[in-house]
N, C-alpha and C positions, 0 to 999 in steps of 0.2 A: 278308150283313153289309156287303159292299163296295158294293152298290147303295144300301143305307141310308146309308152314309158319304157317297157322292156326293150323295144327296138332302139330307143334313145340311149339306154344304158349300154347296149351292145355297141352301137355306133360310136359313142363317146369313148368307150374303151379302145376300140379299134383305132380311132383317130390319134390316140396317145400311145399306141402300142410300141412306138420306137423308144419310149422312155421305160426303163425296167421297173415294173411294179408301181408306176405312177399313173393313177387313173381317177376318174370322178365317180366310179361305181358306188362307193360308199355314201357319198353325199346325196346322190340321186336316189338310192334305195332308202336312205333315212327320210328324205323328203316324201318319197312315195308312201312310206309308212305313216308319216305325219298327216298327209292329205287323204290317203285312201284307207288307212287302218290296215286290218288284216288282208284286205283285198290286194294290198301291195304284193302279196305272194304270187298273184297272177302275173304281175310285171316281172317278177324274179323268174317265174317259170318260163316266160317268153325269152328272157335274157339267157337263161341256162340252156334252153332248147336251141337257140341260135348259136351259142358257143359250140354245142355238140354237133350241130348240123354243118357249120362252117369249118370248124377246126378238128372235127373228128371226136368220137367218144372214147378217147383213151382213158386210162385209169385216173388221170387227173380230173376228168370231167365228173366222175362220181362224187368227188369232194364238193363240187359246186352244188350238188343236190341237197346238201345239208349246211354248207357254210354260208351261202347267201341267204337262205331262209332264216338262219340263226341271226343275221344282222337285222332282219325285219323284226324278229322277236325281241331283240335288244332295244331297237328303236321304239317298239310298242311299249316297253317298260318305261321309257323316258319321254314318251310322246308329248306330254304337257310341258316339257322344257322348251324354252324359247331362246336360250343362250347359244350363240354361235360358238363360243369358247367351249362350252360343255360338249356340244356336238362334235367339235374338232377333237377333243380329248377322247370321246367315245370312238370316233372314226380312227384315231391314231392307235388306240389299244387294239381295236379290231384288226387294223392293218398289221400290227406286230404279231398278233396271234393267228393271222390268216394262214401262214405257212404251216405251223404245227397242226392246225385244224385240218388242213389239206393232207397232211402226212398220216393222219389217223388211218386212212384206207390202206396205206402201205404196211402199217403195223398189223392191221387186221388180215390182209390178204397174203402177203408174201415176205415178210421180213422180220417180224417181231420187233422187240425193243431196239435191237442193234440197228436195224434199218431205219426205224423212226428217228432215233437219236442222231444218226449220221446225216440223214436228210435234213433234220431240223438245224443242226449245227452248220452244215454247209449252206443253208438258206438264210442264215441270220443277216448277212448284208442286204439281201433282197427284202427281208422282213423289215429291216430298219428303213430302207427306202420307201417301202409301202407305208410304214408308220408315219414317217415325215411327210410324205406326199399327201396322205390322207389328212393329216393335221392342217397343213398349209392350205390345201385346196378347199377343205371344208370350212376353215376359218374365213377364207376369202369369198367363197361362192355361196355359202349357206344363205345369207341374208338376201342377196340379189335374186337367187333362184327361188327362194321362198316367195318373194314379192311377185315374181313373174308367174309362179304357179297360182298364187292367190288371185292375181288379176284374171288369168285365163280360165281358172276353174270356177270363178264366179262367187263361190261362197267360201268363207274361211273354214278351217278345220273345226270340228266340234268343240275342242278345248278352248277356243277363243270366244270372247264375249263380243257382241255386236257394238 
């Protein structure tokens, strides 16, 4: 199930790849964390591995090794939350911070603060698109996807009462 979830995250991102930084990765990873707990890291591992295998393991790929697991950790902190609006805000903040998080590797490897800052500033329009896309898509898709997962997984997450 977790491997399929990772493949779904990859496929959904690929399907929306013509839209710059607009994807459903965040809402799917949030839902994976809600339903599977820390085991959602396996889905993220499959997703990140597929990204590297299909698109090549360039320097950008190393950022995926810590950025997407960070979203799982954040989702685990708020796992008991059931508000689509709160999840949309969390996804939006994550989307806006995604670029700077990814650029940390540039700072560490080959450019220092100047490289990090120039990459971050030049990426702000994409981070804003990522932020807005995450907010809207999570707000719209959180509840219906939650219900689908709840139906097909059979049992509600542990934080729910029967």
